[in-house]
Backbone as JSON Lines, residues from 0, in Angstrom:
{"i":0,"aa":"M","n":[0.84,-1.17,0.0],"ca":[0.0,0.0,0.0],"c":[0.89,1.24,0.0]}
{"i":1,"aa":"E","n":[0.6,2.14,-0.92],"ca":[1.43,3.33,-1.02],"c":[0.79,4.52,-0.31]}
{"i":2,"aa":"T","n":[1.63,5.42,0.11],"ca":[1.13,6.58,0.83],"c":[0.7,7.65,-0.17]}
{"i":3,"aa":"R","n":[0.06,8.67,0.37],"ca":[-0.41,9.77,-0.48],"c":[0.76,10.49,-1.13]}
{"i":4,"aa":"I","n":[1.84,10.65,-0.43],"ca":[3.02,11.34,-0.98],"c":[3.6,10.55,-2.15]}
{"i":5,"aa":"E","n":[3.71,9.25,-1.99],"ca":[4.23,8.41,-3.08],"c":[3.32,8.47,-4.3]}
{"i":6,"aa":"R","n":[2.01,8.45,-4.07],"ca":[1.06,8.54,-5.17],"c":[1.2,9.86,-5.91]}
{"i":7,"aa":"N","n":[1.33,10.95,-5.16],"ca":[1.48,12.27,-5.78],"c":[2.79,12.36,-6.57]}
{"i":8,"aa":"R","n":[3.85,11.78,-6.04],"ca":[5.13,11.79,-6.76],"c":[5.02,11.01,-8.07]}
{"i":9,"aa":"K","n":[4.33,9.87,-8.03],"ca":[4.14,9.08,-9.25],"c":[3.34,9.86,-10.28]}
{"i":10,"aa":"R","n":[2.28,10.54,-9.83],"ca":[1.47,11.34,-10.75],"c":[2.29,12.45,-11.4]}
{"i":11,"aa":"K","n":[3.08,13.15,-10.59],"ca":[3.92,14.23,-11.12],"c":[4.92,13.68,-12.12]}
{"i":12,"aa":"K","n":[5.51,12.56,-11.79],"ca":[6.49,11.94,-12.68],"c":[5.84,11.53,-14.0]}
{"i":13,"aa":"Y","n":[4.64,10.96,-13.92],"ca":[3.92,10.56,-15.12],"c":[3.55,11.77,-15.97]}
{"i":14,"aa":"K","n":[3.09,12.85,-15.34],"ca":[2.72,14.06,-16.06],"c":[3.92,14.68,-16.75]}
{"i":15,"aa":"K","n":[5.07,14.68,-16.07],"ca":[6.29,15.23,-16.68],"c":[6.68,14.4,-17.91]}
{"i":16,"aa":"R","n":[6.6,13.09,-17.8],"ca":[6.94,12.24,-18.94],"c":[5.98,12.46,-20.1]}
{"i":17,"aa":"A","n":[4.7,12.55,-19.8],"ca":[3.7,12.76,-20.85],"c":[3.92,14.1,-21.53]}
{"i":18,"aa":"F","n":[4.2,15.14,-20.77],"ca":[4.47,16.45,-21.35],"c":[5.73,16.41,-22.21]}
{"i":19,"aa":"F","n":[6.76,15.76,-21.72],"ca":[8.01,15.67,-22.48],"c":[7.8,14.92,-23.8]}
{"i":20,"aa":"K","n":[7.04,13.82,-23.77],"ca":[6.76,13.07,-24.99],"c":[5.98,13.91,-25.99]}
{"i":21,"aa":"F","n":[4.97,14.64,-25.5],"ca":[4.17,15.5,-26.37],"c":[5.04,16.61,-26.96]}
{"i":22,"aa":"F","n":[5.86,17.24,-26.14],"ca":[6.75,18.29,-26.6],"c":[7.73,17.77,-27.64]}
{"i":23,"aa":"L","n":[8.27,16.59,-27.42],"ca":[9.22,16.0,-28.36],"c":[8.54,15.68,-29.69]}
{"i":24,"aa":"L","n":[7.31,15.19,-29.65],"ca":[6.57,14.91,-30.87],"c":[6.31,16.19,-31.66]}
{"i":25,"aa":"I","n":[5.87,17.24,-31.0],"ca":[5.63,18.52,-31.67],"c":[6.93,19.08,-32.24]}
{"i":26,"aa":"L","n":[8.01,18.96,-31.52],"ca":[9.3,19.44,-31.99],"c":[9.75,18.69,-33.24]}
{"i":27,"aa":"C","n":[9.6,17.37,-33.24],"ca":[9.97,16.56,-34.4],"c":[9.12,16.9,-35.63]}
{"i":28,"aa":"L","n":[7.83,17.07,-35.42],"ca":[6.95,17.43,-36.53],"c":[7.29,18.81,-37.09]}
{"i":29,"aa":"S","n":[7.61,19.75,-36.21],"ca":[7.97,21.08,-36.7],"c":[9.28,21.05,-37.48]}
{"i":30,"aa":"F","n":[10.27,20.26,-37.02],"ca":[11.51,20.12,-37.78],"c":[11.26,19.48,-39.13]}
{"i":31,"aa":"F","n":[10.38,18.5,-39.18],"ca":[10.05,17.82,-40.43],"c":[9.42,18.8,-41.43]}
{"i":32,"aa":"V","n":[8.44,19.58,-40.98],"ca":[7.77,20.54,-41.87],"c":[8.75,21.62,-42.3]}
{"i":33,"aa":"F","n":[9.54,22.14,-41.37],"ca":[10.52,23.17,-41.71],"c":[11.54,22.63,-42.71]}
{"i":34,"aa":"G","n":[11.98,21.39,-42.52],"ca":[12.93,20.78,-43.45],"c":[12.34,20.61,-44.84]}
{"i":35,"aa":"L","n":[11.08,20.21,-44.93],"ca":[10.43,20.1,-46.23],"c":[10.32,21.45,-46.93]}
{"i":36,"aa":"M","n":[10.01,22.49,-46.18],"ca":[9.9,23.83,-46.77],"c":[11.25,24.31,-47.29]}
{"i":37,"aa":"V","n":[12.29,24.13,-46.51],"ca":[13.63,24.56,-46.93],"c":[14.09,23.76,-48.15]}
{"i":38,"aa":"T","n":[13.82,22.46,-48.15],"ca":[14.2,21.62,-49.28],"c":[13.47,22.04,-50.54]}
{"i":39,"aa":"E","n":[12.18,22.35,-50.4],"ca":[11.42,22.78,-51.58],"c":[11.94,24.1,-52.14]}
{"i":40,"aa":"D","n":[12.25,25.05,-51.27],"ca":[12.81,26.32,-51.73],"c":[14.14,26.11,-52.44]}
{"i":41,"aa":"S","n":[14.97,25.23,-51.91],"ca":[16.27,24.97,-52.54],"c":[16.11,24.31,-53.9]}
{"i":42,"aa":"I","n":[15.21,23.36,-54.0],"ca":[14.99,22.68,-55.28],"c":[14.44,23.66,-56.32]}
{"i":43,"aa":"Q","n":[13.52,24.53,-55.91],"ca":[12.97,25.5,-56.85],"c":[14.03,26.49,-57.31]}
{"i":44,"aa":"E","n":[14.94,26.88,-56.44],"ca":[16.01,27.79,-56.83],"c":[16.98,27.12,-57.79]}
{"i":45,"aa":"L","n":[17.3,25.85,-57.55],"ca":[18.28,25.17,-58.38],"c":[17.72,24.77,-59.74]}
{"i":46,"aa":"T","n":[16.44,24.43,-59.81],"ca":[15.87,23.97,-61.08],"c":[15.18,25.07,-61.86]}
{"i":47,"aa":"C","n":[14.98,26.23,-61.24],"ca":[14.31,27.36,-61.86],"c":[12.89,27.01,-62.33]}
{"i":48,"aa":"V","n":[12.24,26.07,-61.68],"ca":[10.86,25.7,-61.97],"c":[10.03,26.07,-60.76]}
{"i":49,"aa":"E","n":[9.18,27.07,-60.93],"ca":[8.38,27.52,-59.79],"c":[6.93,27.1,-59.91]}
{"i":50,"aa":"S","n":[6.55,26.45,-61.01],"ca":[5.15,26.08,-61.18],"c":[4.79,24.82,-60.41]}
{"i":51,"aa":"Q","n":[5.76,23.94,-60.18],"ca":[5.48,22.71,-59.45],"c":[5.9,22.88,-58.0]}
{"i":52,"aa":"R","n":[5.08,22.35,-57.13],"ca":[5.39,22.42,-55.71],"c":[5.6,21.01,-55.18]}
{"i":53,"aa":"M","n":[6.65,20.82,-54.43],"ca":[6.92,19.53,-53.84],"c":[6.13,19.36,-52.53]}
{"i":54,"aa":"F","n":[5.94,20.47,-51.82],"ca":[5.27,20.41,-50.53],"c":[4.48,21.69,-50.31]}
{"i":55,"aa":"S","n":[3.22,21.55,-49.95],"ca":[2.43,22.7,-49.53],"c":[1.44,22.24,-48.48]}
{"i":56,"aa":"L","n":[1.08,23.14,-47.62],"ca":[0.22,22.83,-46.49],"c":[-0.78,23.95,-46.34]}
{"i":57,"aa":"G","n":[-2.07,23.6,-46.25],"ca":[-3.1,24.62,-46.11],"c":[-4.28,24.11,-45.3]}
{"i":58,"aa":"L","n":[-4.86,25.01,-44.55],"ca":[-6.01,24.67,-43.73],"c":[-7.23,25.32,-44.35]}
{"i":59,"aa":"K","n":[-8.17,24.51,-44.8],"ca":[-9.39,25.01,-45.42],"c":[-10.59,24.5,-44.66]}
{"i":60,"aa":"E","n":[-11.78,24.84,-45.13],"ca":[-13.01,24.47,-44.42],"c":[-13.18,22.97,-44.27]}
{"i":61,"aa":"S","n":[-12.85,22.23,-45.3],"ca":[-13.1,20.79,-45.25],"c":[-12.01,20.01,-44.52]}
{"i":62,"aa":"G","n":[-10.93,20.65,-44.18],"ca":[-9.88,19.97,-43.44],"c":[-8.5,20.48,-43.82]}
{"i":63,"aa":"L","n":[-7.52,19.7,-43.51],"ca":[-6.13,20.05,-43.78],"c":[-5.75,19.53,-45.15]}
{"i":64,"aa":"H","n":[-5.37,20.44,-46.05],"ca":[-4.96,20.05,-47.4],"c":[-3.44,20.04,-47.47]}
{"i":65,"aa":"M","n":[-2.9,18.93,-47.95],"ca":[-1.46,18.79,-48.01],"c":[-1.08,18.23,-49.38]}
{"i":66,"aa":"Q","n":[-0.1,18.83,-50.0],"ca":[0.44,18.34,-51.26],"c":[1.87,17.9,-51.0]}
{"i":67,"aa":"L","n":[2.14,16.62,-51.27],"ca":[3.45,16.07,-50.99],"c":[3.91,15.28,-52.19]}
{"i":68,"aa":"F","n":[4.98,15.71,-52.82],"ca":[5.58,15.07,-53.99],"c":[4.57,14.86,-55.12]}
{"i":69,"aa":"G","n":[3.73,15.87,-55.36],"ca":[2.8,15.84,-56.48],"c":[1.47,15.18,-56.19]}
{"i":70,"aa":"K","n":[1.28,14.6,-55.03],"ca":[0.01,13.97,-54.67],"c":[-0.7,14.83,-53.64]}
{"i":71,"aa":"N","n":[-2.01,14.94,-53.79],"ca":[-2.81,15.74,-52.87],"c":[-3.45,14.85,-51.83]}
{"i":72,"aa":"Y","n":[-3.4,15.3,-50.59],"ca":[-4.0,14.59,-49.48],"c":[-4.9,15.56,-48.72]}
{"i":73,"aa":"V","n":[-6.06,15.05,-48.28],"ca":[-6.97,15.85,-47.47],"c":[-7.22,15.1,-46.16]}
{"i":74,"aa":"L","n":[-6.9,15.74,-45.07],"ca":[-7.15,15.15,-43.75],"c":[-8.37,15.83,-43.16]}
{"i":75,"aa":"D","n":[-9.47,15.12,-43.13],"ca":[-10.73,15.66,-42.62],"c":[-10.96,15.11,-41.22]}
{"i":76,"aa":"F","n":[-10.68,15.92,-40.21],"ca":[-10.76,15.47,-38.83],"c":[-12.19,15.2,-38.4]}
{"i":77,"aa":"M","n":[-13.11,16.1,-38.75],"ca":[-14.5,15.94,-38.33],"c":[-15.13,14.72,-39.0]}
{"i":78,"aa":"G","n":[-14.83,14.51,-40.27],"ca":[-15.34,13.32,-40.95],"c":[-14.8,12.04,-40.33]}
{"i":79,"aa":"F","n":[-13.56,12.08,-39.92],"ca":[-12.94,10.93,-39.27],"c":[-13.64,10.61,-37.96]}
{"i":80,"aa":"V","n":[-13.92,11.64,-37.17],"ca":[-14.6,11.43,-35.89],"c":[-16.02,10.92,-36.11]}
{"i":81,"aa":"K","n":[-16.71,11.47,-37.12],"ca":[-18.07,11.01,-37.41],"c":[-18.08,9.54,-37.84]}
{"i":82,"aa":"N","n":[-17.1,9.13,-38.63],"ca":[-17.03,7.73,-39.04],"c":[-16.76,6.81,-37.85]}
{"i":83,"aa":"I","n":[-15.94,7.24,-36.94],"ca":[-15.67,6.43,-35.75],"c":[-16.94,6.28,-34.91]}
{"i":84,"aa":"I","n":[-17.69,7.38,-34.78],"ca":[-18.94,7.33,-34.02],"c":[-19.93,6.37,-34.68]}
{"i":85,"aa":"K","n":[-20.0,6.39,-36.02],"ca":[-20.89,5.49,-36.74],"c":[-20.48,4.04,-36.51]}
{"i":86,"aa":"I","n":[-19.19,3.78,-36.49],"ca":[-18.69,2.42,-36.3],"c":[-19.01,1.94,-34.89]}
{"i":87,"aa":"I","n":[-18.89,2.81,-33.92],"ca":[-19.16,2.43,-32.53],"c":[-20.63,2.11,-32.32]}
{"i":88,"aa":"K","n":[-21.51,2.87,-32.95],"ca":[-22.95,2.64,-32.78],"c":[-23.32,1.38,-33.45]}
């Protein structure tokens, strides 16, 4: 049986780890996006072709629109949640 102090220490330790993991994930994603942007700018400068985009990111009404290496992707968060709710019911 653990005491209240030990329980509180465990909670604090768990919260610190969870925050650190979340912060590390956000940091990695930001480096990834920044690296893609810098790479795209460098490729456009070297090839002198500005009509094609290797990477673009935009937030529109229907969701997050992303173009990566010539393919378009749409991440619709609300549609995803609605589909999960339908599956659960």
